[in-house]
N, C-alpha and C positions, 0 to 999 in steps of 0.2 A: 303419768310418765313425764317427768320433767327432765329427762335425759336430753341434753341439747346436742350431744355429739357421740356417736358410736364409732369407734375405730375399726374400719374394715379389715385392716391388717391383723388386728388382734382377734377378730372373729374368724378370719381365715386361718390363723394359727391354731385356734381351738378346734377348727374343723379339719386340720391337717391339709390345708390347701395352699398351694404356692400361687400367688397372684403377681402379675406384672404391674408396673406403675400405671399403664393404660387401663387395666382391669380395675384397679383400685379407684382410679378417677371415674370410671363408669359406674361402679357399684356403690360408691359413697352416697351420691344423691338418691339412688334408687332405695338404698337402705333407710335413709332419712325420710323419704316419702312414705315408705311402708310403715315406719314407726309413727309418722304423723297420722296415717289412717287408723292405726291401732289406738292411738291416743283419742282420736275423734270417736271411735267406737266405744271406748271405755267411758266416755262421758254420757252415753245414752242411758235413759232410764228404762230398765228392763224388769222392774220389780213386779209387774203384773203379768209377766209372760212365763209360762211353764217351760222348763228345760225339756228339749226333745232331741232324740238321736236322728229321727227322720221326719221329714215334713208331713208325710202321710203314714197311716197305719200299715204295718208290714205283717202279713199273715201267710203261713203255709209256704215258706220259701224252701223247705226241705222236702225232697221227694221221698216216696216210699222206697225202701231198700229191698226190692224184689228183683229177681232175675227176669230178663225178657222172656216172654212166653215162647218165642220162636227158637230159643236156644235149648238144645238138648244137653244132658249132662256130659256127653262125650264132646260136644262142641265147646262147652265151658272149660273142659280140661285139656283141650288140644294144645294150648300154649304152656302148660305146666311143665317145668323141667323134669320132674320125677313124679310118677303117680302109680298107685296100686289100689286095686279094688274100688275104683271110682273115687278115690280121694287123692289129694295132693300130699306127697311125702316131703317132709322137711328134715334137715339134719337135727340130731339131738343136741340141745344146747345146755342141758342141765347134767352135771356130773353126779355120779352116785356118791352119797355122803357116807 
């Protein structure tokens, strides 16, 4: 990254942000510092490091999709807006062809 100067007003325009002159004066050195850190990181040798999404292994984050044992069928349907024969009724959304 040999970009010496990034125009904060241009970036703000791309993001559809309206900045005051004080905000531009505040954000300009912050943006340049961030880009300096990115440049330093891009110089690191990471050729021997495998890419990862998480620092540790992630297993079993999904729970089983089973109803709670203490709920009866009537309790599960109590908030249904329309029900019949122990089932939730929904409006017909497919027209006859």
